[in-house]
N, C-alpha and C positions, 0 to 999 in steps of 0.2 A: 565472572559470574556471568551465565548463560542468560537468555530472554526469561526464561524459562521460572530462573530463580528467582528473579527479579519479583514477575509476577506472585509468585507464591508468598512472595513475602509481603507483598500491597495486600492479599486475601488472605493472608493467616488469620484466625481465630475473628474472621468474619462472619464465619458461621450463617445463619439464614439471615443476617441484615440484608438491605437493600442494596444491590450493587452500585459502585462508585461513579461508574461511565453507565450509557445509554446509546445503543447505535438506531439511529432512526432514517428512513428514506428520508429524501431531499425531492420535492417536485415543485415548491415554490419561486416562483423568482428572486423572494427574498431569502432565503435557504440557499439558493444557490450565489447571489450574487455575494453571500457572506463566505462562503469556502472558496469564490474566483478571487474573496479579498487577501484568504487566509495563503492559498498558493502566491498569489503576487508577494506578498510580504515575507512569505520563505525567501522567492527568490531574491527579494531586494538583501536579506541578509547572509545570503550566498555568493552574491555579488559583493558585500563586505569584505570577505575573506577569499575574495579573488577569484570564486568557484564561477563559473560561467554554469547557469542553469536556465534555460529559455523556459517558456511556462505558457507558451502559445497555445502550444498543441493541448495541453492539459485546462487552461482556461477556456479553451474551446468546445470540448467534450463537458466540461462542468455545466456551461451554456447552454449546450443541445439538448437533447432527449432523451441521453447516456443515462442510466440507472446508476444512479449516486446513493453512497449511505455516508451520514455523516456520524461523528463520533462528540458526546458531549460528556460534559463534566460541570453539573451545575449548571444546566444550560448554555455553557462556554464551547463554541464548537473547537476541538481539540487536533481534530484530525478527520481527513475523510478520503473514501475513495470512491474510484470511477469504474463500472464496467463497461466498456469501448461494444457500442454494436457491431453486429458483423465483424469480430476480430479477426486479422491476418494475423497467422504467424508462420508463412511459408518462410519466410527470411531466418526462421530458428534453427532450420532444418531436423537434421535428427531430436535435437533437444524439444523440438516443438509436437513431436508426434505421439508421446505418451498425452492421457487425458488430463486437463489442466483449466485454468481461468488466467485471463488476462485482465490485469487492472491496472489503475493507475492511482498512486498514490500523492498527496502533499509530502514533497521530503523533508527530512529532518534537517537541521542545522548540526553541523558537528561542532561538539564543545555547548551546544544549546541544550533545551529539554527536549527529548528524544522519547519520552514517553506516549506521543500518542501514536507515535508512529509504532513504537515496541507491541504496544498493546493491539494495533492494528494487524501485525505479523501474526500473533501468538493466536488471534482471534481467525484470520485467513486459514493458517494451517489448519486450524481445529475443523473451522466448517467447512475445507474442502475434501479434508480426509471424509468426514460423515456423507459427504454427498459421493462418496464414490472416487474423486478425483488423486492422482498422483503430485501433480505441482500446482502452486500458484507462479504466475510468471508478471514479471514487469518490466518495463523499458527506461531508461532514463537519458536524456540527450547527455553526448558525450565529446569531449576536442576532439578535431580531425588529427592530434596525434598522441591520441591514446592508444596505449596498445592494453594486452592481455596481462599484462604482466604490472603495467605499472597501475597503481590506487591511488586514487585520489582521495584527498578527504572524506568527500561524501563517498564515494564506495566502503571507501573503508570503514565509515559508521555505519552502511548499511550491511555489510559483513558481518561487524559486529552485533547486528540484530538481529543477524541469523539467515539473510540472505546470501544466496552462492551468486557470484561474478562468473558472466559468460566472457567471451569477446566481442568486441565491438562487430557490429554490423549496419547498414543502411537498410533502412524501411523502403517497403515499393514508393513513399513519398520524397525518397532522398534523404531525410533526417536520419544521422548518424547518431545510433543509439548504443547503450549499453545494455546487456542482456540480464537482467538478473531474476533466479528461480527461488521458490521456496518451498521445501518438500512440504507434501499434506501427512499431517499429524494429530493425531487426537490427541488432547490434552482438557484437561478439567481445567485449570486455573481460568481461563479467560471466559468461560460458561460462568465463573461465579464474582468475575470482574464488571462484566459487560453482561446488559439484558438486553435483548433484540427480538424486534417484533417478528412473527411466523414469516411475514410479507419479505421479509429479507433474508431471511434464509432460504427461500424458495427463488429471489432472486439470483443467488450465488450459484443455487444446484443447475437452475436451468441456463444460465449463462455459461456455465462450464461443460454444457452438452456441444 
């Protein structure tokens, strides 16, 4: 069953009830510290599965002035996305030419609770489509011996959530990354499951230009 089916199940019968999740801009030091801790905890859990996923770049973005949104369930942070300022996608080649939004997310842990990233994936695909974009892009660190044919447990999990993996490349800063992309697609379920202020929606629309 794909991601859309999962959210449809979660939201079926909810009608006009209050959304279970809320997406909020994170600007305070406390909220960014909470997001950084979430990223570091994910890295530790990945390391326990022998998956090397450095978080220094993501944590630096979280602690910077980059735009960030947190996904909350009953006041608990369950996911976050960061929009890097002045994104550089030249190393994406032809795959980076179409209108799109570059984001960084706290990754899921294979075999663990992937609901936060699943919902963010659906929400991003919907919002990108509504903003006139074609793609959402994401880069995750990759090992030096990884190839486009070899899927790690992490990239396999991300593919199951709807992300398409492209061959690894090196960013201008020298870090080797696997490029992930998500096709923009209008969906009704995220709007039912997640509430978000207009400022969050404008942030994504402006960052994708």
